[in-house]
LUMTI-926644 format. One record per residue (C-alpha): residue number from 1; residue in three letters; x, y, z. Coordinates in nm, 3 decimals. Layout:
residues N
{NUM; 'Ala'; {X; Y; Z}},
...
end
This chain:
residues 317
{1; 'Met'; {-4.493; -1.174; 19.016}},
{2; 'Lys'; {-4.750; -1.356; 19.195}},
{3; 'Gly'; {-5.108; -1.418; 19.211}},
{4; 'Ile'; {-5.425; -1.676; 19.184}},
{5; 'Val'; {-5.483; -1.885; 18.884}},
{6; 'Tyr'; {-5.867; -1.815; 18.793}},
{7; 'Lys'; {-5.909; -2.047; 18.551}},
{8; 'Ser'; {-5.723; -2.390; 18.422}},
{9; 'Thr'; {-5.759; -2.534; 18.078}},
{10; 'Gly'; {-5.509; -2.830; 18.125}},
{11; 'Ser'; {-5.213; -2.615; 17.949}},
{12; 'Trp'; {-5.280; -2.267; 17.995}},
{13; 'Tyr'; {-5.364; -2.144; 18.344}},
{14; 'Thr'; {-5.511; -1.777; 18.394}},
{15; 'Val'; {-5.350; -1.579; 18.684}},
{16; 'Lys'; {-5.530; -1.286; 18.812}},
{17; 'Ala'; {-5.180; -1.090; 18.903}},
{18; 'Asn'; {-5.147; -0.899; 19.272}},
{19; 'Ser'; {-5.161; -0.591; 19.033}},
{20; 'Gly'; {-5.523; -0.719; 18.894}},
{21; 'Asp'; {-5.435; -0.771; 18.596}},
{22; 'Phe'; {-5.505; -1.100; 18.428}},
{23; 'Tyr'; {-5.211; -1.304; 18.208}},
{24; 'Glu'; {-5.300; -1.619; 18.007}},
{25; 'Cys'; {-4.982; -1.881; 18.128}},
{26; 'Arg'; {-4.815; -2.214; 18.108}},
{27; 'Ile'; {-4.596; -2.434; 18.324}},
{28; 'Lys'; {-4.216; -2.590; 18.318}},
{29; 'Gly'; {-4.223; -2.914; 18.231}},
{30; 'Lys'; {-4.042; -2.999; 18.562}},
{31; 'Phe'; {-4.403; -2.955; 18.751}},
{32; 'Arg'; {-4.512; -3.230; 18.581}},
{33; 'Ile'; {-4.213; -3.506; 18.731}},
{34; 'Lys'; {-4.216; -3.364; 19.114}},
{35; 'Gly'; {-4.373; -3.686; 19.188}},
{36; 'Ile'; {-4.747; -3.542; 19.221}},
{37; 'Lys'; {-4.956; -3.819; 19.110}},
{38; 'Ser'; {-5.228; -3.577; 18.978}},
{39; 'Thr'; {-5.384; -3.447; 18.630}},
{40; 'Asn'; {-5.313; -3.153; 18.750}},
{41; 'Pro'; {-5.052; -2.998; 18.923}},
{42; 'Val'; {-5.195; -2.676; 18.940}},
{43; 'Ala'; {-5.528; -2.524; 19.024}},
{44; 'Val'; {-5.771; -2.286; 19.023}},
{45; 'Gly'; {-5.756; -2.129; 19.363}},
{46; 'Asp'; {-5.373; -2.165; 19.375}},
{47; 'Asn'; {-5.116; -1.903; 19.454}},
{48; 'Val'; {-4.809; -1.909; 19.196}},
{49; 'Val'; {-4.537; -1.721; 19.119}},
{50; 'Phe'; {-4.468; -1.632; 18.682}},
{51; 'Glu'; {-4.295; -1.473; 18.460}},
{52; 'Ile'; {-4.393; -1.251; 18.167}},
{53; 'Glu'; {-4.231; -1.392; 17.830}},
{54; 'Lys'; {-4.332; -1.231; 17.504}},
{55; 'Met'; {-4.461; -1.428; 17.228}},
{56; 'Gly'; {-4.454; -1.181; 16.935}},
{57; 'Asp'; {-4.731; -0.937; 16.989}},
{58; 'Glu'; {-4.870; -1.144; 17.338}},
{59; 'Thr'; {-4.756; -1.077; 17.647}},
{60; 'Thr'; {-4.823; -1.420; 17.808}},
{61; 'Gly'; {-4.655; -1.577; 18.119}},
{62; 'Ile'; {-4.427; -1.953; 18.326}},
{63; 'Ile'; {-4.539; -2.062; 18.629}},
{64; 'Thr'; {-4.251; -2.134; 18.785}},
{65; 'Asp'; {-4.394; -2.174; 19.151}},
{66; 'Ile'; {-4.728; -2.256; 19.337}},
{67; 'Gly'; {-4.749; -2.151; 19.702}},
{68; 'Asp'; {-4.845; -2.435; 19.968}},
{69; 'Arg'; {-5.187; -2.513; 20.002}},
{70; 'Lys'; {-5.437; -2.423; 20.290}},
{71; 'Asn'; {-5.683; -2.705; 20.187}},
{72; 'Tyr'; {-5.820; -2.843; 19.862}},
{73; 'Ile'; {-6.069; -3.022; 19.703}},
{74; 'Ile'; {-5.944; -3.368; 19.550}},
{75; 'Arg'; {-6.086; -3.676; 19.374}},
{76; 'Lys'; {-5.992; -4.033; 19.224}},
{77; 'Ser'; {-5.964; -4.026; 18.835}},
{78; 'Val'; {-6.219; -4.246; 18.738}},
{79; 'Lys'; {-6.036; -4.349; 18.399}},
{80; 'Leu'; {-5.696; -4.307; 18.532}},
{81; 'Ser'; {-5.749; -4.483; 18.863}},
{82; 'Lys'; {-5.417; -4.454; 18.995}},
{83; 'Gln'; {-5.394; -4.056; 18.936}},
{84; 'Thr'; {-5.618; -3.777; 19.129}},
{85; 'His'; {-5.788; -3.438; 18.965}},
{86; 'Ile'; {-5.765; -3.150; 19.259}},
{87; 'Ile'; {-6.094; -3.003; 19.174}},
{88; 'Ala'; {-5.954; -2.677; 19.306}},
{89; 'Ser'; {-5.734; -2.534; 19.661}},
{90; 'Asn'; {-5.707; -2.227; 19.930}},
{91; 'Leu'; {-6.158; -2.268; 19.978}},
{92; 'Asp'; {-6.300; -2.128; 20.274}},
{93; 'Arg'; {-6.676; -2.285; 20.249}},
{94; 'Val'; {-6.797; -2.586; 19.948}},
{95; 'Phe'; {-7.109; -2.550; 19.872}},
{96; 'Leu'; {-7.267; -2.904; 19.769}},
{97; 'Leu'; {-7.630; -2.905; 19.492}},
{98; 'Val'; {-7.851; -3.196; 19.578}},
{99; 'Thr'; {-8.145; -3.240; 19.365}},
{100; 'Leu'; {-8.373; -3.581; 19.412}},
{101; 'Lys'; {-8.412; -3.604; 19.012}},
{102; 'Asn'; {-8.280; -3.518; 18.684}},
{103; 'Pro'; {-8.035; -3.576; 18.837}},
{104; 'Lys'; {-8.070; -3.794; 19.122}},
{105; 'Thr'; {-7.805; -3.663; 19.410}},
{106; 'Tyr'; {-7.712; -4.035; 19.588}},
{107; 'Thr'; {-7.647; -4.038; 19.922}},
{108; 'Ile'; {-7.285; -4.213; 19.892}},
{109; 'Phe'; {-7.232; -3.933; 19.636}},
{110; 'Ile'; {-7.316; -3.658; 19.911}},
{111; 'Asp'; {-7.157; -3.873; 20.196}},
{112; 'Arg'; {-6.794; -3.891; 20.001}},
{113; 'Phe'; {-6.775; -3.550; 19.900}},
{114; 'Leu'; {-6.875; -3.448; 20.304}},
{115; 'Ala'; {-6.556; -3.659; 20.389}},
{116; 'Thr'; {-6.337; -3.528; 20.112}},
{117; 'Ala'; {-6.443; -3.210; 20.314}},
{118; 'Glu'; {-6.414; -3.330; 20.703}},
{119; 'Ala'; {-6.057; -3.449; 20.581}},
{120; 'Tyr'; {-5.931; -3.142; 20.412}},
{121; 'Asp'; {-6.049; -2.905; 20.724}},
{122; 'Ile'; {-6.343; -2.748; 20.490}},
{123; 'Pro'; {-6.718; -2.600; 20.604}},
{124; 'Ala'; {-6.916; -2.799; 20.376}},
{125; 'Val'; {-7.323; -2.664; 20.269}},
{126; 'Leu'; {-7.600; -2.859; 20.170}},
{127; 'Leu'; {-7.741; -2.694; 19.919}},
{128; 'Phe'; {-8.122; -2.878; 19.815}},
{129; 'Asn'; {-8.167; -2.735; 19.447}},
{130; 'Lys'; {-8.541; -2.680; 19.272}},
{131; 'Ile'; {-8.735; -2.748; 19.515}},
{132; 'Asp'; {-9.028; -2.567; 19.342}},
{133; 'Ala'; {-8.999; -2.849; 19.099}},
{134; 'Tyr'; {-9.101; -3.133; 19.377}},
{135; 'Asp'; {-9.445; -3.301; 19.524}},
{136; 'Glu'; {-9.518; -3.329; 19.864}},
{137; 'Glu'; {-9.411; -3.653; 19.867}},
{138; 'Glu'; {-9.032; -3.575; 19.742}},
{139; 'Leu'; {-9.033; -3.242; 19.939}},
{140; 'Leu'; {-9.138; -3.469; 20.288}},
{141; 'Glu'; {-8.786; -3.666; 20.143}},
{142; 'Val'; {-8.618; -3.323; 20.126}},
{143; 'Lys'; {-8.686; -3.200; 20.491}},
{144; 'Tyr'; {-8.575; -3.581; 20.627}},
{145; 'Leu'; {-8.255; -3.573; 20.434}},
{146; 'Ala'; {-8.212; -3.190; 20.558}},
{147; 'Ala'; {-8.251; -3.340; 20.899}},
{148; 'Leu'; {-8.043; -3.568; 20.924}},
{149; 'Tyr'; {-7.791; -3.403; 20.791}},
{150; 'Arg'; {-7.859; -3.086; 20.996}},
{151; 'Lys'; {-7.859; -3.312; 21.321}},
{152; 'Ile'; {-7.480; -3.412; 21.223}},
{153; 'Gly'; {-7.358; -3.057; 21.189}},
{154; 'Tyr'; {-7.404; -2.959; 20.853}},
{155; 'Thr'; {-7.601; -2.622; 20.709}},
{156; 'Cys'; {-7.826; -2.735; 20.477}},
{157; 'Ile'; {-8.073; -2.498; 20.269}},
{158; 'Gly'; {-8.311; -2.554; 20.027}},
{159; 'Ile'; {-8.334; -2.367; 19.713}},
{160; 'Ser'; {-8.460; -2.271; 19.422}},
{161; 'Ala'; {-8.203; -2.097; 19.166}},
{162; 'Lys'; {-8.423; -2.079; 18.901}},
{163; 'Ser'; {-8.715; -1.859; 19.094}},
{164; 'Gly'; {-8.423; -1.764; 19.339}},
{165; 'Lys'; {-8.590; -1.890; 19.672}},
{166; 'Asn'; {-8.294; -1.852; 20.021}},
{167; 'Val'; {-8.032; -1.782; 19.718}},
{168; 'Asp'; {-8.017; -1.466; 19.953}},
{169; 'Lys'; {-7.936; -1.658; 20.173}},
{170; 'Val'; {-7.649; -1.865; 20.035}},
{171; 'Lys'; {-7.518; -1.525; 19.897}},
{172; 'Glu'; {-7.514; -1.484; 20.288}},
{173; 'Leu'; {-7.298; -1.725; 20.360}},
{174; 'Met'; {-7.040; -1.585; 20.106}},
{175; 'Leu'; {-6.942; -1.265; 20.193}},
{176; 'Gly'; {-6.585; -1.235; 20.224}},
{177; 'Lys'; {-6.498; -1.596; 20.118}},
{178; 'Thr'; {-6.412; -1.812; 19.860}},
{179; 'Ser'; {-6.650; -2.079; 19.795}},
{180; 'Met'; {-6.680; -2.345; 19.565}},
{181; 'Phe'; {-6.976; -2.473; 19.377}},
{182; 'Ser'; {-7.006; -2.841; 19.292}},
{183; 'Gly'; {-7.243; -3.109; 19.240}},
{184; 'Asn'; {-7.382; -3.351; 18.985}},
{185; 'Ser'; {-7.383; -3.273; 18.607}},
{186; 'Gly'; {-7.764; -3.110; 18.599}},
{187; 'Val'; {-7.807; -3.007; 18.948}},
{188; 'Gly'; {-7.816; -2.627; 18.846}},
{189; 'Lys'; {-7.471; -2.486; 18.911}},
{190; 'Ser'; {-7.461; -2.236; 18.674}},
{191; 'Thr'; {-7.813; -2.105; 18.724}},
{192; 'Leu'; {-7.709; -1.996; 19.078}},
{193; 'Ile'; {-7.410; -1.853; 18.979}},
{194; 'Asn'; {-7.674; -1.689; 18.745}},
{195; 'Ala'; {-7.914; -1.604; 19.014}},
{196; 'Leu'; {-7.618; -1.460; 19.240}},
{197; 'Glu'; {-7.449; -1.243; 19.000}},
{198; 'Pro'; {-7.650; -1.204; 18.672}},
{199; 'Ser'; {-7.382; -1.041; 18.504}},
{200; 'Leu'; {-7.178; -1.338; 18.476}},
{201; 'Asn'; {-7.401; -1.478; 18.257}},
{202; 'Ile'; {-7.252; -1.860; 18.243}},
{203; 'Lys'; {-7.385; -2.095; 17.994}},
{204; 'Thr'; {-7.678; -2.335; 18.102}},
{205; 'Thr'; {-7.803; -2.638; 17.894}},
{206; 'Lys'; {-8.114; -2.860; 17.941}},
{207; 'Ile'; {-8.146; -3.158; 18.141}},
{208; 'Ser'; {-8.099; -3.464; 17.865}},
{209; 'Glu'; {-8.429; -3.618; 17.811}},
{210; 'Gln'; {-8.316; -3.969; 17.714}},
{211; 'His'; {-8.096; -4.026; 18.053}},
{212; 'Leu'; {-8.261; -3.773; 18.252}},
{213; 'Gln'; {-7.931; -3.679; 18.378}},
{214; 'Gly'; {-7.737; -3.324; 18.312}},
{215; 'Gln'; {-7.499; -3.233; 18.006}},
{216; 'His'; {-7.164; -3.100; 18.113}},
{217; 'Thr'; {-7.228; -2.694; 18.024}},
{218; 'Thr'; {-6.903; -2.601; 18.264}},
{219; 'Thr'; {-6.553; -2.801; 18.089}},
{220; 'Phe'; {-6.337; -2.666; 18.328}},
{221; 'Ala'; {-6.265; -2.517; 18.715}},
{222; 'Glu'; {-6.335; -2.078; 18.696}},
{223; 'Met'; {-6.367; -1.887; 18.953}},
{224; 'Phe'; {-6.528; -1.553; 18.942}},
{225; 'Asp'; {-6.481; -1.214; 19.120}},
{226; 'Leu'; {-6.851; -1.168; 19.246}},
{227; 'Ser'; {-6.998; -0.785; 19.362}},
{228; 'Phe'; {-7.085; -0.872; 19.683}},
{229; 'Asp'; {-6.732; -0.917; 19.822}},
{230; 'Ala'; {-6.728; -1.249; 19.763}},
{231; 'Arg'; {-6.519; -1.519; 19.481}},
{232; 'Ile'; {-6.684; -1.873; 19.363}},
{233; 'Ile'; {-6.487; -2.114; 19.141}},
{234; 'Asp'; {-6.766; -2.292; 18.929}},
{235; 'Thr'; {-6.665; -2.647; 18.827}},
{236; 'Pro'; {-6.784; -2.912; 18.544}},
{237; 'Gly'; {-7.047; -3.196; 18.722}},
{238; 'Ile'; {-6.861; -3.441; 18.876}},
{239; 'Arg'; {-7.002; -3.809; 18.783}},
{240; 'Gly'; {-6.760; -3.969; 19.013}},
{241; 'Phe'; {-6.603; -3.938; 19.348}},
{242; 'Gly'; {-6.357; -4.179; 19.442}},
{243; 'Ile'; {-6.164; -4.109; 19.733}},
{244; 'Phe'; {-5.814; -4.084; 19.797}},
{245; 'Asp'; {-5.532; -4.092; 20.040}},
{246; 'Met'; {-5.768; -4.232; 20.332}},
{247; 'Glu'; {-5.641; -4.505; 20.570}},
{248; 'Lys'; {-5.912; -4.684; 20.653}},
{249; 'Asp'; {-5.859; -4.658; 21.001}},
{250; 'Glu'; {-5.911; -4.235; 21.005}},
{251; 'Ile'; {-6.224; -4.255; 20.777}},
{252; 'Gly'; {-6.451; -4.223; 21.042}},
{253; 'Asp'; {-6.305; -3.940; 21.186}},
{254; 'Tyr'; {-6.401; -3.765; 20.833}},
{255; 'Phe'; {-6.812; -3.838; 20.987}},
{256; 'Pro'; {-6.889; -3.639; 21.260}},
{257; 'Glu'; {-7.136; -3.845; 21.464}},
{258; 'Phe'; {-6.878; -4.167; 21.386}},
{259; 'Phe'; {-6.619; -3.951; 21.577}},
{260; 'Lys'; {-6.812; -3.813; 21.827}},
{261; 'Leu'; {-6.846; -4.198; 21.928}},
{262; 'Lys'; {-6.512; -4.346; 21.879}},
{263; 'Ser'; {-6.430; -4.315; 22.220}},
{264; 'Ala'; {-6.708; -4.545; 22.369}},
{265; 'Cys'; {-6.578; -4.795; 22.152}},
{266; 'Lys'; {-6.426; -5.132; 22.338}},
{267; 'Phe'; {-6.077; -5.087; 22.076}},
{268; 'Asn'; {-5.927; -4.794; 22.019}},
{269; 'Asn'; {-5.851; -4.844; 21.679}},
{270; 'Cys'; {-6.231; -5.012; 21.627}},
{271; 'Leu'; {-6.319; -4.987; 21.245}},
{272; 'His'; {-6.694; -5.003; 21.325}},
{273; 'Leu'; {-6.746; -5.359; 21.123}},
{274; 'Asp'; {-6.764; -5.650; 21.295}},
{275; 'Glu'; {-6.561; -5.532; 21.627}},
{276; 'Pro'; {-6.765; -5.623; 21.933}},
{277; 'Lys'; {-6.910; -5.355; 22.170}},
{278; 'Cys'; {-6.847; -5.106; 21.876}},
{279; 'Ala'; {-7.055; -4.786; 22.003}},
{280; 'Val'; {-7.124; -4.697; 21.636}},
{281; 'Lys'; {-7.271; -4.981; 21.539}},
{282; 'Val'; {-7.492; -4.973; 21.922}},
{283; 'Ala'; {-7.612; -4.677; 21.785}},
{284; 'Leu'; {-7.728; -4.740; 21.411}},
{285; 'Glu'; {-7.921; -5.049; 21.600}},
{286; 'Asn'; {-8.112; -4.809; 21.766}},
{287; 'Asn'; {-8.150; -4.564; 21.514}},
{288; 'Glu'; {-7.908; -4.285; 21.677}},
{289; 'Val'; {-7.664; -4.324; 21.332}},
{290; 'Ala'; {-7.841; -4.339; 20.975}},
{291; 'Trp'; {-7.778; -4.622; 20.801}},
{292; 'Ser'; {-7.740; -4.433; 20.458}},
{293; 'Arg'; {-7.411; -4.240; 20.625}},
{294; 'Tyr'; {-7.309; -4.659; 20.785}},
{295; 'Lys'; {-7.387; -4.779; 20.456}},
{296; 'Ser'; {-7.117; -4.481; 20.235}},
{297; 'Tyr'; {-6.880; -4.591; 20.507}},
{298; 'Val'; {-6.842; -4.949; 20.480}},
{299; 'Gln'; {-6.797; -4.884; 20.084}},
{300; 'Met'; {-6.512; -4.641; 20.189}},
{301; 'Val'; {-6.331; -4.835; 20.436}},
{302; 'Thr'; {-6.378; -5.193; 20.231}},
{303; 'Gly'; {-6.293; -4.985; 19.951}},
{304; 'Glu'; {-6.616; -5.137; 19.733}},
{305; 'Asp'; {-6.623; -5.020; 19.421}},
{306; 'Asp'; {-6.452; -4.715; 19.526}},
{307; 'Thr'; {-6.399; -4.514; 19.208}},
{308; 'Tyr'; {-6.801; -4.522; 19.260}},
{309; 'Arg'; {-7.055; -4.364; 18.965}},
{310; 'Phe'; {-7.361; -4.201; 19.062}},
{311; 'Asp'; {-7.584; -4.395; 18.768}},
{312; 'Asn'; {-7.490; -4.749; 18.916}},
{313; 'Phe'; {-7.725; -4.756; 19.205}},
{314; 'Asp'; {-8.033; -4.829; 19.217}},
{315; 'Thr'; {-8.266; -4.563; 19.362}},
{316; 'Asn'; {-8.303; -4.699; 19.714}},
{317; 'Gln'; {-7.979; -4.547; 19.811}},
end
């Protein structure tokens, strides 16, 4: 039988068969030794082949094959630095929720996420959530960040998952697509999903007052069929986002504004660091490229703090 993985708990996978029925499946051990250096050889969104298995009165399945992925979002496991974690696969669009406080989403996190989406050719949208909770100065910062990323070419929407502001705009971008929502713990992913589809009633929790960070409400990645011809993948809140499988000389290609300038650099293998007559550095000095983006790029190329954690950076980033 064939189906799509809707939920992964690490040992069991919920698979929706082409017939529409759901089966709890496990995988054969050989998948773990196929050279897939991942903590999860099967990911939500994967197309799989499985066989029905009877376990007493229960009907379960065994996944025997995984289809080719058109794309996926991957991150380096923070605790197991030599392994990776595939967050989701076969995506049409990814939405990154960004908040200025409670918790603060740093630009290095945004840029690493966007670079990963670019690397796997997945359109990304930035959702600036909780805009109803900001004062005038904070709203100006939101407008500044949105203008920065819009100039690069990214769609940016200011929303309030709590009040429903601009949730209809998010819904329009999801029609007919499989989308993934991601972001730091506490940015409001579950609240937004509930606003999009109230019948799901996904559990939400309050921000931790002690650390002003979100508490993990989503334990495992899970896909949901929505009533308006869309599918959504909810993911656990991410505190660290280490890039994976990117060569130094190609990272600049995943920064669209850098890639546009690449042909104007003196050297075709320019890393935009210390090379002479670098078009990116010239644009940087002329404020045509954002310093925050360049700082993110340098950290990615040099490998500085490669398993970045957002709480290790000061508030000026």
